C-alpha positions in Angstrom: 9.0 43.0 2.5 10.3 40.7 5.1 6.8 39.6 6.7 5.5 39.3 3.4 8.0 37.3 2.7 7.9 35.2 5.8 4.2 35.4 5.9 4.3 33.9 2.6 6.8 30.9 3.0 4.6 29.7 6.1 1.0 30.3 5.4 1.4 29.5 1.1 2.6 25.7 1.5 -0.1 25.5 4.1 -2.9 26.9 2.0 -1.4 24.7 -1.0 -1.0 21.4 0.3 -4.5 21.2 1.9 -6.2 22.1 -1.7 -4.3 19.1 -2.7 -5.4 17.1 0.2 -8.9 17.6 0.1 -8.7 16.2 -3.7 -7.1 13.1 -2.2 -9.6 12.8 0.8 -12.5 13.3 -1.9 -10.5 10.1 -3.7 -10.1 8.0 -0.3 -13.4 8.9 0.8 -14.9 7.4 -2.1 -12.5 4.8 -2.4 -13.4 3.7 1.3 -17.2 3.7 0.2 -16.5 1.6 -2.7 -14.4 -1.0 -0.2 -17.2 -1.9 2.2 -19.9 -1.3 -0.6 -18.0 -4.8 -2.6 -16.4 -6.7 -0.3 -19.0 -7.0 2.7 -17.7 -10.9 4.1 -14.0 -9.2 4.1 -12.5 -10.6 7.3 -13.6 -7.8 9.8 -10.4 -7.3 11.1 -9.0 -6.2 7.4 -12.3 -3.5 7.9 -11.6 -2.5 10.9 -7.9 -1.8 9.9 -9.8 0.4 7.0 -11.9 1.9 9.0 -9.1 2.6 11.9 -7.3 4.3 8.9 -9.7 6.6 7.6 -10.7 8.1 11.1 -7.3 8.8 11.0 -6.6 10.2 8.4 -10.0 12.1 8.4 -8.2 13.4 12.4 -5.3 14.3 10.0 -6.9 15.9 7.5 -8.9 18.2 9.3 -6.1 19.4 11.6 -4.6 20.4 8.3 -7.4 22.7 7.6 -7.4 23.8 11.2 -3.8 24.8 11.0 -4.4 26.6 8.0 -7.5 28.3 9.1 -5.6 29.9 12.5 -2.8 30.7 10.3 -4.6 33.0 7.7 -7.5 33.6 9.6 -7.4 33.8 13.2 -4.1 34.6 14.0 -4.0 36.5 10.7 -0.7 39.6 10.4 0.0 38.1 14.2 3.9 37.9 13.2 4.6 36.4 16.8 2.2 33.6 16.2 3.2 33.0 12.3 7.4 32.3 14.2 5.6 29.4 15.5 4.6 26.0 15.0 1.5 26.0 16.3 -0.6 22.2 17.2 -1.5 20.8 13.9 2.2 20.2 13.3 3.0 17.2 16.0 -0.8 16.2 15.1 0.3 15.5 11.2 3.4 14.4 12.1 1.8 12.0 14.8 -1.1 10.9 13.0 0.7 10.6 9.8 3.7 7.8 11.1 0.8 5.9 12.7 -1.1 5.5 9.5 1.8 4.7 7.4 3.1 2.1 9.7 -0.3 0.8 9.3 -0.5 0.4 6.2 2.6 -1.3 5.7 2.1 -3.6 8.1 -0.8 -4.8 6.8 1.4 -5.3 3.4 4.0 -6.9 5.0 1.5 -9.9 6.6 0.2 -10.2 3.3 3.1 -10.8 2.1 4.4 -13.2 5.0 1.5 -15.4 4.3 2.6 -15.5 0.5 6.1 -15.7 0.1 6.2 -17.4 3.8 9.9 -15.9 4.5 9.2 -15.1 8.0 12.9 -13.7 8.6 12.8 -10.9 5.9 9.1 -10.0 6.9 10.8 -9.7 10.9 13.3 -7.3 9.2 10.6 -5.0 7.6 8.6 -4.9 10.8 11.5 -4.1 12.7 12.5 -1.2 10.2 8.7 0.1 10.6 9.0 0.3 13.8 12.0 2.3 13.8 9.9 4.6 11.8 7.4 4.9 14.0 9.7 5.6 16.8 11.3 8.6 14.6 8.0 10.1 13.8 6.5 10.5 17.5 10.2 11.8 18.0 10.2 14.2 15.4 6.6 15.5 16.3 7.3 15.8 20.2 10.4 17.6 19.5 8.4 20.4 17.7 5.7 20.4 20.2 8.5 21.4 22.8 10.4 23.9 20.7 8.1 25.2 17.9 9.3 27.9 17.0 10.8 28.1 13.2 14.4 28.7 14.1 14.7 25.3 16.1 14.1 23.5 13.6 17.5 22.1 12.9 16.9 20.0 16.2 14.2 18.0 14.2 17.2 17.0 11.1 17.6 13.3 12.6 14.9 12.2 13.6 13.0 13.6 10.8 16.2 12.1 8.4 15.9 8.5 10.2 11.5 8.8 10.2 11.5 9.6 6.2 14.4 7.9 4.7 13.1 4.6 6.9 9.7 5.0 5.9 10.8 5.1 2.1 13.0 2.4 2.3 10.4 0.1 3.8 7.9 0.8 0.8 10.8 0.1 -1.7 11.4 -2.7 -0.4 8.4 -4.1 0.5 7.9 -3.5 -3.6 10.9 -5.2 -4.7 10.0 -8.4 -2.5 6.3 -8.3 -4.3 8.4 -8.1 -8.0 10.6 -11.2 -7.0 7.8 -13.0 -6.2 6.3 -12.4 -9.1 9.0 -12.7 -11.2 9.4 -16.4 -9.6 6.2 -17.3 -11.0 6.5 -17.9 -15.2 3.7 -18.9 -17.1 3.8 -20.2 -21.2 0.4 -18.8 -21.3 0.3 -15.2 -22.5 -2.8 -14.1 -20.5 -1.5 -15.8 -17.2 1.6 -13.6 -17.8 -0.2 -10.6 -18.5 -1.7 -10.0 -14.9 1.6 -11.0 -13.6 2.4 -8.2 -15.3 0.1 -6.0 -14.0 0.6 -7.2 -10.5 4.0 -6.1 -10.5 3.7 -2.9 -12.7 1.1 -1.8 -9.9 3.3 -3.1 -7.1 6.2 -0.8 -8.4 3.5 2.2 -8.9 1.6 2.1 -5.0 5.4 1.6 -3.8 6.7 4.4 -5.8 4.1 6.8 -5.2 4.5 6.6 -1.0 8.4 6.8 -1.3 8.4 9.9 -4.1 6.4 12.1 -1.4 8.0 11.0 1.6 11.0 12.1 0.3 10.0 15.4 -1.9 9.0 16.0 1.4 12.2 15.8 3.4 14.2 17.2 0.3 12.0 19.7 1.0 13.0 19.8 4.8 16.6 19.9 3.8 16.5 22.6 1.4 14.9 25.2 3.6 14.4 24.5 7.1 12.6 27.4 8.5 10.1 26.8 5.4 6.5 24.8 5.6 6.7 23.3 2.2 7.9 20.1 4.1 4.5 20.3 5.9 2.2 21.0 2.7 3.4 17.7 1.2 3.1 15.8 4.6 -0.4 17.0 4.2 -0.8 14.7 1.5 1.1 11.9 2.8 -1.2 9.8 4.9 -3.8 9.9 2.3 -1.5 8.2 -0.2 -1.1 5.4 2.2 -4.8 4.4 3.0 -5.6 5.2 -0.8 -2.3 2.6 -1.6 -4.0 -0.3 0.6 -7.7 0.9 -0.8 -6.0 0.4 -4.0 -5.1 -2.9 -3.4 -8.0 -4.1 -2.1 -10.6 -2.4 -4.4 -8.8 -4.1 -7.3 -9.0 -7.3 -6.8 -12.4 -8.5 -8.5 -10.9 -7.2 -12.0 -8.0 -9.8 -11.4 -10.0 -12.2 -10.0 -12.1 -11.7 -13.6 -8.9 -12.0 -15.1 -8.0 -14.8 -14.1 -12.2 -16.6 -14.5 -11.1 -15.1 -18.1 -8.6 -17.7 -18.4 -9.8 -20.0 -16.7 -13.2 -20.4 -19.6 -10.8 -19.4 -22.2 -9.3 -23.3 -21.7 -5.7 -23.7 -20.9 -2.9 -27.0 -20.5 -1.9 -27.5 -17.2 1.6 -28.4 -17.7 3.1 -25.6 -19.3 3.0 -23.1 -15.4 7.0 -23.0 -14.1 7.3 -21.4 -10.5 10.0 -21.3 -8.0 9.1 -21.5 -4.2 6.4 -22.5 -1.9 2.8 -23.4 -3.6 -0.1 -21.6 -1.2 -2.6 -23.7 0.4 -6.0 -24.1 -0.8 -8.8 -22.0 0.8 -10.8 -18.5 0.1 -8.8 -15.1 1.6 -11.2 -12.5 1.1 -12.7 -13.3 -2.6 -9.8 -14.7 -4.2 -10.2 -18.7 -4.7 -6.8 -20.6 -3.6 -7.3 -23.9 -4.7 -5.2 -26.7 -7.2 -6.7 -28.1 -10.1 -6.2 -29.7 -13.2 -6.9 -27.8 -16.6 -7.4 -29.1 -20.1 -8.6 -27.7 -23.3 -12.1 -29.0 -24.2 -13.9 -28.9 -27.2 -16.7 -26.8 -28.0 -19.5 -29.4 -28.3 -18.5 -32.2 -26.3 -17.6 -30.4 -23.2 -19.4 -30.8 -20.7 -18.6 -35.4 -21.4 -15.4 -34.4 -21.6 -14.6 -32.3 -18.4 -16.3 -35.1 -16.6 -14.1 -37.6 -18.2 -11.2 -35.6 -16.9 -12.5 -35.4 -13.7 -13.2 -38.9 -12.6 -9.2 -39.4 -14.1 -7.7 -37.3 -12.3 -9.3 -38.7 -8.9 -7.9 -42.3 -9.7 -4.3 -40.3 -10.9 -2.9 -39.5 -8.3 0.2 -42.9 -7.7 0.7 -41.7 -11.7 0.8 -38.9 -11.5 4.3 -37.0 -12.6 6.7 -34.8 -11.4 5.9 -32.2 -14.0 2.4 -32.5 -13.1 2.7 -31.8 -10.2 5.0 -28.8 -10.5 2.5 -27.3 -12.4 -0.8 -27.6 -9.6 2.4 -26.0 -7.1 2.8 -23.5 -10.4 -0.9 -22.5 -10.5 -1.4 -21.8 -6.4 1.8 -20.0 -7.1 0.0 -16.9 -9.5 -3.8 -17.1 -7.4 -1.4 -16.2 -4.5 0.6 -13.7 -5.8 -3.0 -12.1 -6.7 -4.1 -12.2 -3.1 -0.7 -10.8 -1.7 -0.5 -8.0 -4.1 -3.9 -6.7 -4.0 -5.1 -7.7 -0.6 
């Protein structure tokens, strides 16, 4: 019975983790295909990052399958082999740490471009570096001390890795939500977009932090069980799906902004705090300053042209409220890019 219990403890969590891993990897593959199909004109750095994360995550998924195969097929019933952590354990730790760091750096760069808060962004980069270093230390310890009875040696680096990684996820999500809260609008559609951005940010940041925390709790409860690794099998997939979710949802937000513009609204009712964004095209979301007016359906073209001509000669007489309105509109659209890319 003791031998059977040991087999279940070692192989059961890994088998279940590989099933969940397969489901998430299928979703990830679909999102990768969708990204490269829908956004062929994205910056090459972004496309290279997506490809790199997917390749590393693919290697991690293969490693998880190899681990299950070695325990359940190749060395089934070999109690000496079952008492050790095979090579796939440190491999999963390394790949998961690298993928998490890449995705978090991607999100921090987008936050820094939007908020221009360099000091806080540097702090986030330091925490990411700490988590990555701790993950490598944990992987090295597993490789040097493969016995399950030696897992106590992992406690300090494992806790440092998971806690710093989860804290980074939460801080990034909270920082973006605070930026969204700074941008306020009296328009129902605009406020709806901001609310959706905030909810999406909390959901994605919360998902990665929850998976990491669950793996840590499982490790602290039973250090000789493979439940933590079974959970970690899916951690890399969750991070890559978070990044792809941000990238692939830009068109939906863009359509929402387009609908607001077509619906017509007076641009003097926007309010915002903080720096405004620059004009330009950032990966499919066009950032621009504009005056928006309510247009009569019958005389729309004429009124629109008159408004455009008037705006060209109104720079010297533009009021402070109108300037704040233009800054706020750019702030709202900047927030779309920061969350979605």
